N, C-alpha and C positions, 0 to 999 in steps of 0.2 A: 691431471693435476690442476687444482683451482688457481686462478690468477690472484696475485697479491694486490690487495686494495691499497690505494694511496691515501694518505691523510689529507683531508681537505682544509683543515685549519692549521695555520702556521703559528707555532709557539716561539716566543722570543725569550731571551734571558731575563729573568725577574718576573715572569708571568706566574700567577698563582691559580690554584684550582678555585672554583666558586665555593662559597660558604655552603655547608650542608643545610638543607632546608629543614627547619624545625617541625614542619608539618608532617614529615615522615618519621620523625623520632617518636617513640612511644612514651607517653607520660605515665608515670605511676606514682602512687602515694603510699608512704609507709609510716607506721607509728613506732616510736622507740621510747623506752623508759630511760630518763636521765636523772641525775641527782644534782640539784642546785642548792648548795648549802646543806641544810637539814631536810629540805623538801624533796620529794620524788615527783617529777613532772613528766607527763606524756607529751612528746613532741611529734608533730605531724610534718613530714618532709616530702617535698616534691622531687622526683628524680626524672631525668638526668640533670636538672638545673641545680639540685641540692639546696633549694630555698626552703626556709622554715615558714610554714603557712599558719601554724597554730601551736599553742602550748596549753595543755589542759591538766587539771588536777585529777580528774577521773578518767579511767581507761575507756569507759563507755562513750564519753563525749568524743574522744580521739578516734575511736573505732567507727563511730557514726559518720564523722567527716571523711575518714579514709575510705569507707565503703561507698559513700555517695560519690566522691570524686573519681574513684576507680571505675565505677559503673557508668557515670554520665559524661566524664571527660569535659567538663564545662569550659575549661580554659585551653583546650587543645588547639583551637583555631588561632589563638594568640601566641602559641609557643610557650605557654605556662602562665602562671599567675603574675599579674603586673607587680612591679617592685614596690609600689606604694601600699599594696595590700599584704606584704610579707612582714615578718618580724626581723628586725635588724639586730644582730648580735654584737 
């Protein structure tokens, strides 16, 4: 019968787990058709942060950005696109 290991770190009341590192979460980009007023707009969203990175009138433009970001993962090291480059709703 294997011996039981003792825990080397002592936890105290109120301790929290460390924040999940964004480097290990997979970023993905999706395009969606939304209706704004009478216009139909293609919106590109980054997941899991759910930030809007672009809105396009043509589907081809949104598809181009989505494919490029999903292939190259440009902002993966930063944990996603910086807030000042996103669209605020």
